Wavefront OBJ file of the C-alpha trace (Angstrom):
o trace
v 39.824 -23.589 16.491
v 36.107 -22.941 16.766
v 34.801 -20.674 19.490
v 32.580 -23.349 21.042
v 35.689 -25.366 21.783
v 36.894 -22.519 24.052
v 33.464 -21.998 25.621
v 31.237 -25.070 25.337
v 28.810 -23.176 27.560
v 28.234 -19.543 26.453
v 29.605 -16.945 28.863
v 27.833 -13.618 29.408
v 30.982 -11.472 29.350
v 32.453 -13.049 26.173
v 31.969 -11.019 22.981
v 32.447 -14.127 20.833
v 29.668 -15.952 22.679
v 27.376 -12.940 22.230
v 28.256 -12.651 18.543
v 27.425 -16.312 17.963
v 23.943 -15.668 19.322
v 23.186 -12.800 16.936
v 20.440 -13.324 14.418
v 20.419 -11.183 11.305
v 16.977 -9.971 10.300
v 16.282 -7.830 7.261
v 13.268 -6.414 9.035
v 10.234 -5.409 7.055
v 12.099 -4.732 3.809
v 9.598 -6.629 1.712
v 6.422 -8.187 2.987
v 5.426 -11.786 2.547
v 2.031 -10.694 1.209
v 3.170 -11.220 -2.382
v 2.855 -7.565 -3.312
v 6.548 -6.662 -3.225
v 5.871 -3.845 -0.771
v 6.439 -3.382 2.927
v 3.696 -4.103 5.429
v 3.539 -0.373 6.177
v 2.896 0.420 2.500
v 0.392 -2.435 2.249
v -1.532 -1.223 5.306
v -1.544 2.372 4.017
v -2.873 1.254 0.629
v -5.617 -0.911 2.089
v -6.523 1.872 4.537
v -6.768 4.408 1.698
v -8.985 2.012 -0.264
v -11.246 1.458 2.743
v -11.458 5.226 3.279
v -12.438 5.749 -0.374
v -15.152 3.083 -0.082
v -16.520 4.789 3.050
v -16.868 7.953 0.953
v -18.812 6.009 -1.695
v -15.910 6.009 -4.160
v -15.205 2.768 -6.032
v -11.634 2.888 -7.396
v -10.612 0.642 -10.292
v -8.265 -1.212 -7.917
v -6.555 -1.089 -4.564
v -3.342 0.543 -5.781
v -2.592 4.058 -4.556
v -2.572 5.246 -8.178
v -6.112 3.938 -8.786
v -7.317 5.401 -5.485
v -5.829 8.835 -6.234
v -7.342 8.805 -9.738
v -10.767 7.900 -8.325
v -10.544 10.755 -5.776
v -9.488 13.189 -8.499
v -12.332 12.070 -10.769
v -14.809 12.397 -7.898
v -13.694 15.961 -7.271
v -13.985 16.842 -10.967
v -17.470 15.335 -11.247
v -18.750 16.593 -7.922
v -19.909 13.121 -6.915
v -18.442 9.757 -5.976
v -16.661 7.935 -8.791
v -17.611 4.313 -9.515
v -15.162 2.368 -11.687
v -17.758 -0.340 -12.300
v -20.272 1.939 -14.026
v -18.330 5.016 -15.175
v -15.687 5.717 -17.798
v -11.993 5.411 -16.960
v -11.071 7.859 -14.201
v -7.938 8.921 -16.092
v -10.013 10.668 -18.772
v -12.250 12.525 -16.348
v -11.261 16.131 -15.769
v -13.275 19.311 -15.132
v -14.040 19.833 -18.824
v -15.040 16.246 -19.588
v -17.090 16.071 -16.373
v -19.128 19.156 -17.314
v -19.677 17.796 -20.856
v -20.772 14.410 -19.523
v -23.102 16.125 -17.039
v -24.679 18.116 -19.897
v -25.215 14.881 -21.838
v -26.669 13.187 -18.758
v -23.937 10.553 -18.677
v -22.944 11.148 -15.052
l 1 2 3 4 5 6 7 8 9 10 11 12 13 14 15 16 17 18 19 20 21 22 23 24 25 26 27 28 29 30 31 32 33 34 35 36 37 38 39 40 41 42 43 44 45 46 47 48 49 50 51 52 53 54 55 56 57 58 59 60 61 62 63 64 65 66 67 68 69 70 71 72 73 74 75 76 77 78 79 80 81 82 83 84 85 86 87 88 89 90 91 92 93 94 95 96 97 98 99 100 101 102 103 104 105 106
């Protein structure tokens, strides 16, 4: 017999009535933003991108990997990295930055 047949009106002190009212929620396991990441990760990534832009750095994308690479390239070059006008940040290191500076490419 179904529980509602015993208690057509839910009773506060009945565990079965309370259990029927439970709603299962997976929480913030994956966001509905289409990225496959949690809202916390999404917010952190967008915040890191905004912070980089405030510093004058233009990463190649909004991913944490692209942002970290742009910061690393900026440190190696001694100035803000711009993915739109500069070579790929993955190839910029201290040695290549000094060579490019000598050639006037940075």
